[in-house]
C-alpha positions in Angstrom: 34.6 20.4 27.2 35.6 20.2 23.5 32.9 22.8 22.5 34.1 25.3 25.0 37.8 24.5 24.4 37.5 24.9 20.6 35.6 28.2 21.0 38.2 29.7 23.4 41.2 28.5 21.4 39.8 29.6 18.1 39.3 33.0 19.5 42.8 33.4 20.9 44.9 31.4 18.3 42.9 31.9 15.1 41.5 35.4 15.7 37.9 34.2 15.1 35.2 36.1 16.8 32.7 34.6 19.2 30.2 37.1 20.6 28.2 37.0 23.8 25.3 35.2 22.2 27.7 32.6 20.7 29.2 31.9 24.1 25.7 31.5 25.5 24.8 29.2 22.6 27.9 27.1 23.4 26.8 26.8 27.0 23.2 25.9 26.1 24.3 23.3 23.6 26.6 21.7 26.2 23.9 21.7 28.9 21.3 20.3 26.5 23.6 17.5 25.4 24.5 16.7 29.0 20.8 16.5 29.9 20.2 14.1 27.0 23.0 11.9 28.0 21.9 11.8 31.7 18.4 10.8 30.7 19.4 8.4 28.0 18.8 4.7 29.0 21.7 2.4 29.6 23.1 0.2 26.9 21.8 -3.3 26.6 24.5 -5.8 27.5 26.0 -7.3 24.4 29.1 -9.5 25.0 29.7 -11.5 21.8 29.9 -10.8 18.1 27.0 -13.2 17.4 24.8 -11.1 19.6 26.0 -7.9 17.9 25.4 -9.5 14.5 21.8 -10.3 15.5 21.2 -6.7 16.6 22.6 -5.3 13.3 20.4 -7.7 11.3 17.1 -6.6 12.9 14.6 -5.0 10.4 14.3 -1.8 12.4 18.0 -1.0 12.4 18.4 -2.0 8.8 15.7 0.4 7.8 17.2 3.1 9.9 20.7 2.5 8.4 19.2 2.5 4.9 17.6 5.9 5.6 20.9 7.3 6.9 22.8 6.1 3.9 20.2 7.6 1.5 20.4 10.9 3.4 24.2 10.8 3.3 24.4 10.1 -0.4 21.9 12.8 -1.1 24.0 15.3 0.9 27.3 14.3 -0.6 26.3 14.1 -4.3 23.6 16.7 -4.6 23.6 19.3 -1.8 27.3 19.5 -1.0 28.5 20.5 -4.4 25.8 23.2 -4.6 25.4 24.6 -1.1 28.3 23.2 0.9 30.4 26.4 0.5 27.6 28.6 1.9 25.7 26.4 4.4 27.5 25.2 7.5 25.0 22.4 8.1 25.7 20.5 4.9 29.2 19.2 5.7 28.5 18.8 9.4 25.3 16.8 8.8 27.4 14.5 6.6 29.9 14.0 9.4 27.2 13.4 12.0 25.2 10.9 9.9 28.4 9.0 9.1 29.1 9.1 12.8 26.3 6.7 13.5 28.2 4.0 11.6 31.5 4.8 13.1 30.2 4.6 16.7 28.3 1.3 16.0 31.5 -0.1 14.5 33.6 1.0 17.5 31.0 -0.8 19.8 31.4 -4.0 17.8 35.2 -3.8 17.6 35.3 -3.3 21.3 33.5 -6.6 21.8 35.8 -8.2 19.2 38.9 -7.0 21.1 37.6 -8.4 24.4 36.8 -11.7 22.7 40.3 -11.8 21.2 42.0 -11.5 24.5 39.6 -14.1 25.9 40.7 -16.6 23.3 37.7 -16.5 21.1 38.1 -16.9 17.3 37.0 -13.4 16.5 39.4 -13.1 13.5 37.5 -15.8 11.7 34.2 -14.0 12.2 33.2 -12.0 9.1 31.6 -9.3 11.2 35.0 -8.2 12.6 36.3 -7.3 9.1 33.0 -5.7 8.1 33.2 -3.5 11.2 36.9 -2.6 10.4 36.1 -1.6 6.8 33.0 0.4 8.0 35.0 2.2 10.7 37.9 3.2 8.3 35.5 4.4 5.6 33.3 6.3 8.0 36.2 8.0 9.9 37.9 9.0 6.6 34.6 10.6 5.4 34.1 12.4 8.6 37.7 13.8 8.6 37.3 14.9 5.0 34.1 16.9 5.4 35.0 18.2 8.8 38.2 19.7 7.4 36.3 21.2 4.5 33.9 22.8 7.0 36.8 24.1 9.1 38.4 25.6 5.9 35.3 27.7 5.2 33.5 28.4 8.4 34.3 29.8 11.8 35.9 27.2 14.0 33.9 28.3 17.1 30.7 27.6 15.1 31.8 24.3 13.5 32.6 22.4 16.7 29.5 23.2 18.7 27.1 22.5 15.8 29.0 19.3 14.9 29.0 18.2 18.6 25.2 18.7 18.9 24.3 16.9 15.6 26.8 14.1 16.3 25.5 13.5 19.9 21.9 13.5 18.7 22.5 11.0 15.9 24.6 8.7 18.1 22.0 8.6 20.9 19.2 8.0 18.3 21.3 5.2 16.8 21.9 3.6 20.2 18.2 3.7 21.1 17.2 2.0 17.8 20.0 -0.6 17.8 19.7 -1.7 21.4 15.9 -0.9 21.7 16.7 1.3 24.7 13.4 3.3 24.3 11.5 0.3 25.7 13.0 0.8 29.2 12.7 4.6 29.2 10.5 6.2 31.9 8.3 9.2 31.5 10.9 11.3 33.3 13.7 10.2 30.9 11.5 11.0 27.9 10.7 14.5 29.2 14.4 15.1 30.1 15.5 13.9 26.6 13.0 16.2 24.9 13.9 19.2 27.1 17.6 18.6 26.4 17.0 18.4 22.7 15.0 21.7 22.8 17.9 23.3 24.7 20.3 22.1 22.1 18.1 23.7 19.3 18.1 27.0 21.2 21.8 26.9 21.6 22.4 26.2 17.9 20.0 29.0 17.0 21.9 31.5 19.1 25.2 30.3 17.6 24.1 30.5 14.0 21.5 33.4 13.8 23.6 36.0 15.7 27.1 35.0 14.8 27.8 38.2 12.9 26.6 40.6 15.6 29.1 42.5 17.6 27.6 41.8 21.1 29.7 41.6 24.2 29.4 42.4 27.9 31.1 45.8 27.3 28.7 47.1 24.7 25.6 45.2 25.8 24.1 48.2 27.8 24.6 50.5 24.9 22.9 48.1 22.5 19.9 47.6 24.8 19.5 51.3 25.4 19.8 52.4 21.8 17.4 49.7 20.6 19.3 49.4 17.4 20.8 46.4 15.8 24.3 45.6 17.0 27.1 46.2 14.4 27.9 43.3 12.1 31.4 41.9 12.0 32.8 39.5 9.5 35.7 37.1 10.0 38.3 36.8 7.3 36.8 33.6 5.8 33.5 35.3 5.2 35.1 38.3 3.7 37.2 36.2 1.3 34.1 34.2 0.3 32.1 37.4 -0.3 34.9 38.9 -2.4 35.2 35.8 -4.4 31.5 35.6 -5.1 31.2 39.3 -6.1 32.9 38.9 -9.4 29.5 39.2 -11.2 28.3 42.8 -10.8 24.5 43.4 -10.4 22.7 45.1 -13.2 22.0 48.2 -11.2 25.7 49.0 -10.5 27.5 51.4 -12.9 29.7 49.8 -15.4 33.1 51.1 -16.5 34.3 50.6 -20.0 37.9 51.0 -21.0 38.8 51.8 -24.7 42.3 51.2 -25.9 43.6 53.0 -29.0 
């Protein structure tokens, strides 16, 4: 619902364009994510902080978390300063990777809150404060890079791609943390793979054809002519192109002004 709502509101309130292929990409992304969630296994029951702590200390999850941190630091300190202004996936991948830690922290804090009202000494447990610090740091980072992405790129593109990446990372984290893949049947595995391929197709339609002026009104003319649909640019892309065009290519004529 958030994907469709953001696409519609950004079109009406912000004047950002979402063509027919973009709308189809939104629907495919939503359908693919729904299929993945339907076929995802149920969470393993974890009721205490000690059980959550033992899950977080397992070698498989520690290795997975180390890989996510390495990828996140590489994106933040190397790729983001160089390609963040031009590639929509950089900032959104950072938000999605950090989302794995925020969701895991929320899961643990939910257990801590239940234990607090049940009279358990959760405030004395060190994991509670570790989860609080992790949650604050991860959410702050997510908001920061999500706002940077929204300042540069089309809102109707940012939210669907972020939703797809975030959902995929979170489901993967949950499977590794709680070992849910052990209980998955063949049908669930096939459904998860099909849902993921549907997501990839939706993101491709969103990103590859975002500048084409394709709608239900001009679709017959585009198909009959066999020509490429006209390209449209939103205001953000125009401003970025103007800003990056300060250096003239060598083949353009140069004008020299002589003052006397």
